[in-house]
C-alpha positions as a Markdown table, in Angstrom:
| # | Residue | x | y | z |
|---|---|---|---|---|
| 1 | Met | -0.2 | -0.1 | -0.2 |
| 2 | Ala | 3.1 | 2.4 | 0.5 |
| 3 | Pro | 2.6 | 3.4 | -3.1 |
| 4 | Leu | -0.5 | 4.6 | -2.7 |
| 5 | Phe | -0.2 | 6.1 | 0.5 |
| 6 | Arg | 2.6 | 7.7 | 2.5 |
| 7 | Ser | 3.5 | 4.8 | 4.5 |
| 8 | Asp | 1.9 | 1.2 | 5.5 |
| 9 | Gly | 1.2 | 2.5 | 8.8 |
| 10 | Gln | -0.9 | 5.2 | 7.6 |
| 11 | Ala | -3.0 | 3.4 | 5.4 |
| 12 | Arg | -3.7 | 1.3 | 8.5 |
| 13 | Leu | -4.3 | 4.1 | 10.7 |
| 14 | Leu | -6.6 | 5.7 | 7.7 |
| 15 | Ala | -8.4 | 2.3 | 7.4 |
| 16 | Glu | -9.3 | 2.1 | 11.4 |
| 17 | Leu | -10.7 | 5.5 | 10.8 |
| 18 | Phe | -12.4 | 5.3 | 7.5 |
| 19 | Leu | -13.5 | 1.9 | 7.4 |
| 20 | Ser | -14.1 | 0.2 | 10.7 |
| 21 | Gly | -17.4 | 1.5 | 11.7 |
| 22 | Ala | -16.4 | 3.5 | 14.5 |
| 23 | Asp | -17.9 | 7.2 | 14.6 |
| 24 | Glu | -14.2 | 8.6 | 16.2 |
| 25 | Leu | -11.4 | 6.8 | 18.4 |
| 26 | Asn | -9.0 | 8.3 | 20.7 |
| 27 | Leu | -5.7 | 7.9 | 19.7 |
| 28 | Asn | -4.8 | 4.9 | 22.6 |
| 29 | Glu | -7.5 | 3.2 | 20.8 |
| 30 | Leu | -6.1 | 3.9 | 17.1 |
| 31 | Ala | -2.7 | 2.9 | 18.3 |
| 32 | Thr | -4.1 | -0.4 | 19.3 |
| 33 | Arg | -6.1 | -1.1 | 16.4 |
| 34 | Ala | -3.5 | -0.1 | 13.6 |
| 35 | Gly | -0.9 | -1.7 | 15.6 |
| 36 | Leu | 1.0 | 1.5 | 15.5 |
| 37 | Ala | 3.4 | 3.1 | 18.4 |
| 38 | Tyr | 1.4 | 6.4 | 20.2 |
| 39 | Gly | 3.9 | 8.7 | 19.0 |
| 40 | Thr | 3.6 | 7.6 | 15.3 |
| 41 | Val | -0.2 | 7.8 | 15.4 |
| 42 | His | 0.0 | 11.3 | 17.3 |
| 43 | Arg | 2.5 | 12.7 | 14.3 |
| 44 | Glu | 0.1 | 11.1 | 11.6 |
| 45 | Val | -2.7 | 12.5 | 13.3 |
| 46 | Arg | -1.2 | 15.6 | 13.3 |
| 47 | Arg | -0.8 | 15.6 | 9.9 |
| 48 | Leu | -4.0 | 14.8 | 9.0 |
| 49 | Leu | -5.4 | 17.4 | 10.4 |
| 50 | Glu | -3.1 | 19.9 | 9.1 |
| 51 | Ala | -4.6 | 18.5 | 5.7 |
| 52 | Gly | -7.8 | 18.9 | 6.5 |
| 53 | Leu | -8.8 | 15.0 | 6.1 |
| 54 | Leu | -9.5 | 14.4 | 9.9 |
| 55 | Ile | -11.2 | 16.4 | 12.5 |
| 56 | Glu | -10.8 | 16.2 | 16.5 |
| 57 | Arg | -12.8 | 17.2 | 19.7 |
| 58 | Arg | -11.7 | 17.0 | 23.1 |
| 59 | Val | -13.3 | 14.8 | 26.4 |
| 60 | Gly | -11.1 | 15.9 | 28.9 |
| 61 | Gln | -7.7 | 14.9 | 28.0 |
| 62 | Ala | -8.9 | 12.5 | 25.4 |
| 63 | Arg | -8.4 | 13.5 | 21.6 |
| 64 | Leu | -11.2 | 11.8 | 19.6 |
| 65 | Val | -10.8 | 12.1 | 16.1 |
| 66 | Arg | -12.7 | 11.2 | 12.8 |
| 67 | Pro | -12.9 | 11.8 | 9.3 |
| 68 | Asn | -13.7 | 15.4 | 7.9 |
| 69 | Pro | -17.3 | 15.1 | 6.4 |
| 70 | Glu | -16.5 | 18.8 | 4.8 |
| 71 | Ser | -13.1 | 17.6 | 3.3 |
| 72 | Pro | -13.5 | 16.7 | -0.8 |
| 73 | Leu | -10.9 | 13.8 | -0.1 |
| 74 | Thr | -12.5 | 12.1 | 2.2 |
| 75 | Gln | -15.0 | 10.0 | -0.4 |
| 76 | Pro | -12.3 | 9.3 | -2.4 |
| 77 | Val | -9.7 | 8.2 | 0.4 |
| 78 | Arg | -12.3 | 5.8 | 1.6 |
| 79 | Asp | -12.9 | 4.4 | -2.0 |
| 80 | Leu | -9.0 | 4.1 | -2.3 |
| 81 | Leu | -9.2 | 2.0 | 1.2 |
| 82 | Leu | -11.5 | 0.1 | 0.4 |
| 83 | Val | -9.9 | -1.6 | -2.3 |
| 84 | Ser | -6.4 | -1.7 | -1.0 |
| 85 | Ala | -6.7 | -1.6 | 2.7 |
| 86 | Gly | -10.0 | -2.3 | 3.6 |
| 87 | Pro | -10.5 | -5.9 | 4.2 |
| 88 | Val | -8.7 | -6.3 | 7.4 |
| 89 | Pro | -11.0 | -3.5 | 9.2 |
| 90 | Leu | -13.9 | -4.6 | 7.7 |
| 91 | Leu | -13.4 | -8.3 | 8.3 |
| 92 | Ala | -12.7 | -7.7 | 11.6 |
| 93 | Ala | -16.1 | -5.8 | 12.4 |
| 94 | Glu | -18.0 | -8.4 | 10.6 |
| 95 | Leu | -15.8 | -11.5 | 12.1 |
| 96 | Arg | -15.6 | -10.1 | 15.7 |
| 97 | Asp | -19.4 | -10.5 | 16.2 |
| 98 | Ile | -19.5 | -14.2 | 14.9 |
| 99 | Asp | -19.6 | -16.7 | 18.4 |
| 100 | Gly | -16.9 | -19.3 | 17.7 |
| 101 | Val | -14.2 | -17.1 | 15.7 |
| 102 | Gln | -10.9 | -17.7 | 17.3 |
| 103 | Ala | -8.4 | -15.8 | 15.2 |
| 104 | Ala | -8.5 | -14.7 | 11.8 |
| 105 | Phe | -5.8 | -13.5 | 8.9 |
| 106 | Leu | -5.0 | -13.0 | 5.5 |
| 107 | Tyr | -2.9 | -15.1 | 3.5 |
| 108 | Gly | -2.2 | -16.0 | -0.4 |
| 109 | Ser | -1.6 | -13.1 | -2.9 |
| 110 | Phe | -3.7 | -10.1 | -1.3 |
| 111 | Ala | -1.7 | -10.7 | 1.9 |
| 112 | Ala | 1.7 | -10.8 | 0.2 |
| 113 | Arg | 0.9 | -7.4 | -1.7 |
| 114 | Met | 0.3 | -5.7 | 1.4 |
| 115 | Arg | 3.5 | -7.0 | 3.2 |
| 116 | Ala | 5.0 | -5.6 | 0.0 |
| 117 | Glu | 6.2 | -8.5 | -1.8 |
| 118 | Pro | 6.3 | -8.2 | -5.7 |
| 119 | Gly | 3.6 | -9.8 | -7.5 |
| 120 | Glu | 0.8 | -9.3 | -10.0 |
| 121 | Ala | -2.4 | -7.4 | -8.5 |
| 122 | Pro | -4.5 | -10.1 | -6.6 |
| 123 | Asn | -8.2 | -11.1 | -7.9 |
| 124 | Asp | -9.3 | -12.0 | -4.5 |
| 125 | Ile | -9.0 | -12.0 | -0.8 |
| 126 | Asp | -8.2 | -15.6 | 1.1 |
| 127 | Val | -9.0 | -15.0 | 4.6 |
| 128 | Met | -8.4 | -18.0 | 7.3 |
| 129 | Val | -10.9 | -18.4 | 10.1 |
| 130 | Val | -9.8 | -20.3 | 13.3 |
| 131 | Gly | -12.7 | -21.5 | 15.7 |
| 132 | Thr | -16.0 | -23.1 | 15.4 |
| 133 | Pro | -18.2 | -20.6 | 14.0 |
| 134 | Asp | -21.4 | -21.1 | 12.0 |
| 135 | Pro | -20.0 | -21.8 | 8.2 |
| 136 | Met | -22.9 | -19.6 | 6.4 |
| 137 | Ala | -22.5 | -16.9 | 9.2 |
| 138 | Val | -18.6 | -16.4 | 8.1 |
| 139 | Tyr | -19.6 | -16.9 | 4.4 |
| 140 | Glu | -22.0 | -14.3 | 4.1 |
| 141 | Ala | -19.7 | -12.0 | 6.4 |
| 142 | Cys | -17.1 | -12.6 | 3.7 |
| 143 | Gln | -20.1 | -11.8 | 0.9 |
| 144 | Arg | -20.8 | -8.1 | 2.5 |
| 145 | Val | -16.8 | -7.3 | 2.7 |
| 146 | Gly | -16.4 | -8.8 | -0.8 |
| 147 | Asp | -19.1 | -6.4 | -2.3 |
| 148 | Gln | -17.9 | -3.7 | -0.4 |
| 149 | Val | -13.8 | -3.9 | -1.6 |
| 150 | Gly | -14.8 | -5.1 | -5.2 |
| 151 | Arg | -13.1 | -8.7 | -5.0 |
| 152 | Glu | -14.1 | -11.8 | -4.2 |
| 153 | Val | -13.4 | -13.1 | -0.2 |
| 154 | Asn | -12.5 | -16.6 | 0.2 |
| 155 | Ala | -12.9 | -18.2 | 3.6 |
| 156 | Thr | -11.5 | -21.3 | 4.8 |
| 157 | Ile | -12.3 | -22.5 | 8.5 |
| 158 | Met | -10.5 | -24.7 | 10.5 |
| 159 | Thr | -10.6 | -25.9 | 14.2 |
| 160 | Pro | -7.4 | -24.9 | 16.4 |
| 161 | Glu | -6.9 | -28.6 | 16.1 |
| 162 | Glu | -6.8 | -29.0 | 12.3 |
| 163 | Met | -4.5 | -25.8 | 12.4 |
| 164 | Gln | -1.8 | -28.0 | 14.1 |
| 165 | Glu | -2.1 | -30.6 | 11.7 |
| 166 | His | 1.0 | -31.3 | 9.0 |
| 167 | Ser | -0.2 | -31.0 | 5.5 |
| 168 | Gly | 1.3 | -29.0 | 2.5 |
| 169 | Phe | -1.6 | -26.2 | 2.1 |
| 170 | Leu | -1.0 | -25.6 | 5.9 |
| 171 | Ala | 2.6 | -25.6 | 5.5 |
| 172 | Gln | 2.4 | -23.3 | 2.6 |
| 173 | Val | 0.2 | -20.8 | 4.6 |
| 174 | Arg | 3.0 | -20.8 | 7.6 |
| 175 | Arg | 5.4 | -19.9 | 5.1 |
| 176 | Ser | 3.7 | -17.3 | 3.2 |
| 177 | Ala | 2.5 | -13.7 | 3.9 |
| 178 | Thr | -0.2 | -13.2 | 6.4 |
| 179 | Val | -2.0 | -10.2 | 7.6 |
| 180 | Pro | -3.7 | -10.5 | 11.3 |
| 181 | Ile | -7.5 | -9.7 | 11.3 |
| 182 | Ile | -8.4 | -11.0 | 14.9 |
| 183 | Gly | -6.1 | -12.5 | 17.5 |
| 184 | Asp | -3.0 | -14.2 | 16.8 |
| 185 | Leu | -1.8 | -17.0 | 14.4 |
| 186 | Pro | -2.2 | -20.3 | 15.6 |
| 187 | Trp | 1.5 | -21.4 | 15.4 |
| 188 | Gln | 3.1 | -18.6 | 17.1 |
């Protein structure tokens, strides 16, 4: 995503702000959700506020930020985020509400491009869901996200026990780039 945004961290931060469904986020929560240090979030938010892309309000000592609905850049940035970084916060929001989901992560070509590995643009998005959720709930959630980002989202569902098995498929997944969505990778 770095060619499209100043940095991958900025793209993750913007994706959390523009796509996660949260009305506004405080800087600590934003740092946690984006996987960034607080100081990095503070600097990025300052730049985005100065550019007019975000607005803030203070509640006591807390700084709450959200996209600026008056900025002509808000909708184009949101659209760009949907197809580049959107799957992670959108899938997190969808899968977090499904009982039985213990962990989820991206793998395959989309994850590789997000991790800056060279290659062709991905046609679809592969997501591994670990746990014992209702499969139809997972597939419907992936369909909704796919409709939003304009790419098919393919879910593979495995129990934690199945994730510990030794298969060619799982060996390839373990060796390849992954992007966490919910929880930790099952082999860490």
